[in-house]
C-alpha positions in Angstrom: 84.6 -7.1 28.0 85.1 -10.2 30.1 83.0 -13.4 29.8 80.5 -14.1 32.6 80.2 -10.4 33.5 77.3 -8.0 33.1 78.2 -4.4 32.6 75.3 -2.2 33.9 75.0 1.5 33.2 72.1 3.3 35.0 73.2 6.5 33.3 72.5 5.0 29.9 69.8 2.6 31.1 71.3 -0.5 29.7 73.3 -3.6 30.4 75.8 -5.3 28.1 77.4 -8.7 28.3 79.1 -11.3 26.1 76.7 -13.9 24.7 76.5 -16.7 27.2 77.0 -19.4 24.5 80.6 -18.4 24.2 80.4 -17.0 20.7 81.8 -13.7 21.9 79.1 -11.4 20.5 78.1 -8.4 22.6 74.5 -8.5 23.8 72.8 -5.1 24.6 69.7 -5.1 26.8 68.2 -1.6 27.2 66.0 -1.0 30.2 62.6 0.5 29.5 59.0 -0.2 30.2 58.9 -2.1 26.8 62.3 -3.7 26.9 64.3 -5.3 29.7 63.9 -4.9 33.5 66.9 -5.0 35.8 66.3 -6.5 39.2 69.0 -6.0 41.8 68.5 -7.6 45.2 71.5 -6.2 46.9 73.7 -9.2 45.9 72.6 -10.6 42.5 71.1 -9.2 39.3 68.3 -10.6 37.1 67.1 -9.4 33.7 63.6 -9.9 32.5 62.4 -11.1 30.0 64.7 -13.8 28.5 67.4 -12.9 26.1 67.0 -14.3 22.6 69.9 -13.7 20.4 67.8 -14.3 17.2 70.1 -12.3 14.9 73.3 -14.1 16.0 74.4 -17.3 14.3 74.2 -19.1 17.7 70.5 -18.1 18.2 71.1 -18.6 21.9 68.2 -18.2 24.3 68.6 -17.8 28.1 67.5 -16.1 31.2 69.8 -14.3 33.7 68.3 -15.0 37.1 70.1 -14.2 40.4 73.4 -13.7 38.4 73.0 -17.2 37.0 72.4 -18.2 33.4 69.3 -20.4 32.9 69.1 -21.8 29.4 65.8 -21.7 27.6 64.7 -23.9 24.7 65.7 -23.0 21.2 63.0 -21.3 19.2 62.0 -22.1 15.7 61.9 -19.3 13.1 58.1 -19.3 13.4 58.3 -18.8 17.2 60.9 -16.1 16.8 58.7 -14.2 14.3 55.6 -14.6 16.6 57.6 -13.4 19.6 58.9 -10.4 17.7 55.4 -9.5 16.5 54.0 -9.7 20.1 56.9 -7.5 21.3 56.2 -4.9 18.6 52.4 -4.9 19.4 53.2 -4.4 23.2 55.5 -1.5 22.4 52.9 0.1 20.1 50.2 -0.3 22.7 52.4 1.1 25.5 53.4 4.2 23.5 50.0 4.7 22.1 48.7 4.9 25.7 51.8 6.9 26.7 52.7 4.3 29.3 49.7 5.1 31.6 48.7 1.5 32.3 47.9 0.9 36.0 48.2 -2.8 35.7 51.5 -4.5 36.6 53.1 -6.7 34.0 51.8 -10.4 34.0 55.2 -11.7 35.2 55.0 -9.5 38.3 51.7 -11.0 39.6 
């Protein structure tokens, strides 16, 4: 894999890239209603939400917006644990309701 390149597979519903901090670790971002969303505008790609590499030594945190890396603030261990708990709760709620929510996600409004 090359640096500064996002590899996208619609067949497998995922994107992979090397961590943007330069540590060389592979970052996998699966697409799903409860994971990442891929936005392609015909020229650039964006991934939502941010990418937090909490299990890497670098603990890098960034957004990929319009094919550009936008760095986000580092999170504390407490913030990471809180974010992971919120993600788990959202996944549980989604799958408990079998994904039938009619409301768009808050970031879409």
